[in-house]
NULOKOL-653584 format. One record per residue (C-alpha): residue number from 1; x, y, z. Coordinates in steps of 0.5 Angstrom, whole numbers, plus 500, padded with zeros to 3 digits. Layout:
N
R    nr    c1    c2    c3
R   NUM     X     Y     Z
...
//
This chain:
500
R    nr    c1    c2    c3
R     1   703   645   915
R     2   696   643   913
R     3   694   635   913
R     4   695   632   906
R     5   688   632   902
R     6   684   625   903
R     7   685   621   896
R     8   678   620   895
R     9   676   627   895
R    10   682   630   891
R    11   679   628   884
R    12   673   632   886
R    13   676   638   888
R    14   682   639   883
R    15   681   646   880
R    16   683   645   873
R    17   678   639   872
R    18   672   643   876
R    19   673   649   871
R    20   674   645   865
R    21   667   641   867
R    22   664   648   868
R    23   666   650   862
R    24   663   644   858
R    25   656   644   862
R    26   655   652   861
R    27   656   651   854
R    28   651   646   853
R    29   646   650   857
R    30   647   655   852
R    31   647   651   846
R    32   641   648   848
R    33   638   655   850
R    34   639   657   843
R    35   637   651   839
R    36   630   652   843
R    37   630   659   841
R    38   630   657   834
R    39   625   652   835
R    40   631   646   834
R    41   630   642   840
R    42   627   635   840
R    43   620   633   840
R    44   616   635   846
R    45   613   630   851
R    46   607   629   846
R    47   612   627   840
R    48   609   633   836
R    49   613   639   834
R    50   612   646   837
R    51   608   650   833
R    52   609   657   836
R    53   606   663   832
R    54   610   668   829
R    55   609   675   832
R    56   611   681   829
R    57   614   686   835
R    58   610   692   833
R    59   603   688   831
R    60   602   682   837
R    61   595   683   835
R    62   595   681   828
R    63   591   675   826
R    64   595   669   825
R    65   593   662   822
R    66   590   656   826
R    67   594   649   826
R    68   588   646   822
R    69   581   648   820
R    70   577   651   826
R    71   570   651   828
R    72   570   657   832
R    73   573   664   831
R    74   571   667   838
R    75   570   665   845
R    76   565   667   851
R    77   567   665   858
R    78   562   666   863
R    79   565   664   869
R    80   561   663   876
R    81   566   665   881
R    82   564   662   888
R    83   563   655   886
R    84   556   654   883
R    85   553   648   886
R    86   552   643   880
R    87   547   639   885
R    88   542   645   885
R    89   542   647   877
R    90   544   642   872
R    91   546   635   875
R    92   539   632   877
R    93   540   626   882
R    94   534   622   884
R    95   538   618   889
R    96   540   624   893
R    97   533   626   893
R    98   531   619   896
R    99   536   618   901
R   100   535   626   904
R   101   537   626   911
R   102   541   620   911
R   103   549   620   911
R   104   553   619   905
R   105   554   612   904
R   106   562   610   906
R   107   563   617   908
R   108   560   618   915
R   109   566   621   918
R   110   568   625   911
R   111   572   632   913
R   112   572   637   907
R   113   575   644   906
R   114   571   647   912
R   115   570   641   916
R   116   566   635   918
R   117   560   633   914
R   118   553   632   915
R   119   547   628   912
R   120   545   628   904
R   121   541   634   902
R   122   536   634   896
R   123   536   641   893
R   124   531   646   895
R   125   529   647   888
R   126   525   642   884
R   127   528   639   877
R   128   524   638   871
R   129   525   635   864
R   130   526   641   859
R   131   525   642   851
R   132   525   636   847
R   133   531   633   850
R   134   528   632   856
R   135   534   634   860
R   136   532   635   868
R   137   534   642   870
R   138   533   646   876
R   139   527   651   877
R   140   533   655   880
R   141   535   657   873
R   142   528   657   869
R   143   531   661   863
R   144   537   657   862
R   145   533   651   863
R   146   529   654   857
R   147   535   653   852
R   148   536   646   854
R   149   536   644   847
R   150   542   648   845
R   151   547   646   851
R   152   552   641   851
R   153   553   639   859
R   154   559   635   861
R   155   557   633   868
R   156   564   629   870
R   157   569   635   871
R   158   574   634   876
R   159   579   639   879
R   160   585   639   883
R   161   584   644   889
R   162   578   645   894
R   163   580   652   895
R   164   578   658   891
R   165   584   662   889
R   166   588   656   886
R   167   581   653   883
R   168   580   660   879
R   169   587   660   877
R   170   586   652   875
R   171   580   653   871
R   172   582   660   868
R   173   590   658   867
R   174   591   650   867
R   175   595   651   874
R   176   593   652   881
R   177   599   657   882
R   178   600   664   880
R   179   604   667   874
R   180   601   662   869
R   181   597   665   862
R   182   590   665   862
R   183   586   661   857
R   184   584   668   854
R   185   592   670   853
R   186   594   663   850
R   187   588   664   845
R   188   590   672   843
R   189   598   669   843
R   190   596   664   838
R   191   591   667   834
R   192   591   675   835
R   193   585   679   832
R   194   581   680   826
R   195   579   687   829
R   196   585   692   830
R   197   582   697   833
R   198   579   693   839
R   199   583   689   845
R   200   583   681   842
R   201   582   679   849
R   202   577   683   854
R   203   575   680   861
R   204   568   684   864
R   205   568   683   872
R   206   562   682   875
R   207   558   689   877
R   208   559   688   884
R   209   567   687   884
R   210   572   682   881
R   211   573   675   883
R   212   578   672   888
R   213   584   672   884
R   214   582   679   880
R   215   587   680   875
R   216   590   673   875
R   217   584   670   871
R   218   586   675   865
R   219   593   675   866
R   220   599   674   861
R   221   603   670   866
R   222   610   669   862
R   223   607   670   855
R   224   609   677   853
R   225   605   682   856
R   226   601   685   851
R   227   597   678   851
R   228   594   681   858
R   229   586   682   858
R   230   583   689   858
R   231   578   689   863
R   232   572   693   864
R   233   565   693   864
R   234   558   697   863
R   235   558   699   870
R   236   565   702   870
R   237   568   703   863
R   238   575   705   861
R   239   576   712   863
R   240   580   718   860
R   241   579   715   853
R   242   576   721   850
R   243   580   726   846
R   244   580   733   850
R   245   576   738   847
R   246   582   743   846
R   247   585   739   841
R   248   582   738   834
R   249   582   731   830
R   250   587   733   825
R   251   592   735   830
R   252   591   729   834
R   253   592   724   829
R   254   598   728   826
R   255   601   727   833
R   256   599   720   834
R   257   602   719   827
R   258   609   722   829
R   259   609   719   836
R   260   608   712   832
R   261   614   713   828
R   262   618   715   834
R   263   616   709   837
R   264   618   705   831
R   265   625   707   831
R   266   626   706   839
R   267   623   699   838
R   268   628   698   832
R   269   634   700   837
R   270   632   694   842
R   271   630   688   837
R   272   627   682   842
R   273   625   687   847
R   274   618   684   848
R   275   616   688   854
R   276   618   694   850
R   277   614   692   844
R   278   608   690   848
R   279   608   697   852
R   280   608   701   845
R   281   603   696   842
R   282   599   698   848
R   283   599   705   848
R   284   597   705   840
R   285   591   700   841
R   286   589   705   847
R   287   589   711   842
R   288   585   707   837
R   289   580   705   843
R   290   579   713   843
R   291   575   712   838
R   292   572   704   839
R   293   571   703   846
R   294   566   709   848
R   295   562   707   842
R   296   562   699   844
R   297   560   701   851
R   298   554   706   850
R   299   548   701   851
R   300   543   707   850
R   301   542   705   843
R   302   540   698   845
R   303   532   698   843
R   304   527   696   849
R   305   525   689   847
R   306   533   688   847
R   307   534   691   854
R   308   527   687   857
R   309   530   680   854
R   310   536   681   858
R   311   533   684   864
R   312   537   690   863
R   313   531   695   864
R   314   529   692   871
R   315   529   696   878
R   316   525   697   884
R   317   529   692   889
R   318   537   690   890
R   319   536   684   886
R   320   533   687   880
R   321   538   692   881
R   322   544   687   881
R   323   541   683   875
R   324   540   689   871
R   325   547   691   872
R   326   550   684   870
R   327   545   684   864
R   328   548   690   861
R   329   555   687   862
R   330   552   681   858
R   331   550   686   853
R   332   557   689   852
R   333   559   682   851
R   334   555   681   845
R   335   557   687   843
R   336   564   686   843
R   337   563   679   840
R   338   560   683   834
R   339   566   687   833
R   340   570   681   833
R   341   574   681   840
R   342   577   674   840
R   343   576   672   847
R   344   571   675   852
R   345   571   673   859
R   346   564   675   863
R   347   564   674   871
R   348   558   673   875
R   349   560   673   882
R   350   565   677   886
R   351   570   676   892
R   352   572   684   893
R   353   565   686   896
R   354   560   684   900
R   355   564   678   904
R   356   563   670   903
R   357   556   668   900
R   358   553   675   899
R   359   556   677   892
R   360   558   670   890
R   361   556   663   889
R   362   560   660   895
R   363   554   657   899
R   364   557   655   905
R   365   552   657   911
R   366   545   659   908
R   367   545   656   901
R   368   537   657   900
R   369   537   664   902
R   370   544   666   898
R   371   542   662   891
R   372   535   665   891
R   373   539   672   890
R   374   545   669   885
R   375   540   664   881
R   376   536   670   878
R   377   541   675   877
R   378   545   670   873
R   379   539   666   870
R   380   535   671   866
R   381   541   675   863
R   382   545   669   861
R   383   540   666   857
R   384   538   673   854
R   385   545   673   852
R   386   545   666   849
R   387   538   667   845
R   388   541   674   843
R   389   547   671   840
R   390   543   666   837
R   391   538   670   833
R   392   544   675   830
R   393   547   668   828
R   394   553   669   832
R   395   553   663   835
R   396   555   659   828
R   397   562   662   829
R   398   562   663   837
R   399   564   658   842
R   400   560   659   849
R   401   563   657   855
R   402   560   656   862
R   403   564   654   868
R   404   566   655   875
R   405   572   653   879
R   406   569   647   882
R   407   563   644   885
R   408   559   643   891
R   409   558   637   896
R   410   551   633   896
R   411   551   634   904
R   412   550   640   908
R   413   556   642   913
R   414   555   640   920
R   415   551   645   923
R   416   550   649   917
R   417   545   649   912
R   418   550   650   906
R   419   555   645   902
R   420   562   645   902
R   421   567   645   897
R   422   567   639   892
R   423   573   639   886
R   424   571   631   885
R   425   565   632   881
R   426   562   638   878
R   427   558   641   872
R   428   560   645   866
R   429   557   647   859
R   430   558   649   852
R   431   554   652   846
R   432   555   654   840
R   433   560   653   834
R   434   562   646   834
R   435   559   643   840
R   436   553   638   840
R   437   546   641   842
R   438   542   638   848
R   439   547   633   849
R   440   550   631   856
R   441   556   627   857
R   442   560   624   863
R   443   556   623   870
R   444   558   623   877
R   445   556   618   882
R   446   548   617   884
R   447   549   623   890
R   448   553   627   885
R   449   560   627   890
R   450   565   624   885
R   451   566   624   877
R   452   565   616   875
R   453   563   616   868
R   454   568   619   862
R   455   572   624   867
R   456   574   630   864
R   457   580   634   867
R   458   580   641   867
R   459   586   640   862
R   460   581   636   857
R   461   577   642   857
R   462   582   647   855
R   463   584   642   850
R   464   577   641   847
R   465   576   649   847
R   466   583   650   843
R   467   581   644   838
R   468   575   648   837
R   469   579   654   835
R   470   583   650   830
R   471   589   649   835
R   472   592   643   837
R   473   594   644   845
R   474   600   639   844
R   475   603   644   839
R   476   601   651   842
R   477   608   652   846
R   478   611   658   849
R   479   619   657   851
R   480   620   659   858
R   481   625   658   863
R   482   628   652   859
R   483   621   649   858
R   484   616   649   852
R   485   610   651   856
R   486   603   650   854
R   487   596   651   857
R   488   595   644   858
R   489   602   642   861
R   490   603   635   859
R   491   596   633   860
R   492   589   633   856
R   493   585   630   851
R   494   580   633   847
R   495   573   631   849
R   496   571   629   842
R   497   565   626   844
R   498   561   632   845
R   499   564   635   838
R   500   558   636   833
//
């Protein structure tokens, strides 16, 4: 005969009570889920009701309204993979020059990502005043320096990680972990696109390869799959879009029309299946792209003076050939923006080929040698792109964002001639629609080590980009796993001081 149950346990193990309480609990979970799906839950942490876009399953790219009047219609992000050094490009530090060769005060035994730090090291490139603003910019990027009066610098950026993969994630998605939607995915989810014959969101990888986290930089995360960026570049355009010669245009159009009707019937049988809707929309977009992508990716119609402006006509050495290939990607970006693509993500630097420091901005070992390659490759084509956008009037509606995953140390690594990773303070800049020209905001300390004045987090950066597109980052949400998710999580403030 079994021993009697201890009295203090009996209320916990009573089967009838257990089943009854479980029923109430499961019912509450189900009820909460239904309320959330209908947008009837209480306000979010910010105190604002979510404003989720209404998306027709068969038309995920249809244009949608903004939350308020937008300053920008399109976004171009130029992402320098590998952590471009702020101290060798845009963040001038006279004290770093003055104390060259001395220890970083108070940090004499500092250990960073790759180990112990050596002495403070001035930039190998001279800084000079540029334009009417007198902005001090390095000789490493002379063509961009000529455009100083068009740029809006943020010198007080801060990240959360000193590792490239999570750093790319954080800048591209607002989260250091994998599986979260990219900024472009959030924007195309919110706004769709004015042009239904091209993707709403295009990612253009560097001609040397993809960034370290590859597709995660333009992935949809938990958003519907339709909002993933379409990746191709001028060197490797999308293949197999052309209609087979044996099929006439009439038969092709008739067949696609019939297939569209079948797809529509199939989708109606499975309402709410976003994966199916995304797959159908993707196939239909691919069909439309048969006509549009070959045209937009064909740069042969570009006049000689445009190719020269970007540096796309150069050759004769590896640096010039690499620059010409990146320059063609820059021209492709401009052509996509001209056609109305909502979000274009252009990468400079790659990890998939060449190894550390060879094809990206990761200047650990021989910074002067490495950046003497990367500076010329990025500088002239990027400046040409900005100049071309301005001359064509596209900067009025386009927000240009230049960014990198984090910055670099003012010291050289011990036993090395390069700078280690530094998420504590770095520089990004913007240009175009809605931002001030020839303006600098925030600052790092006297050595460029930590952001100290008007600190801007990546969440603030993203909130500002969304704001310029007419979107309230606190109200743009997507319900996932019991939470109203957003690009900025529960953080982020619009940096109003940089707005024009």
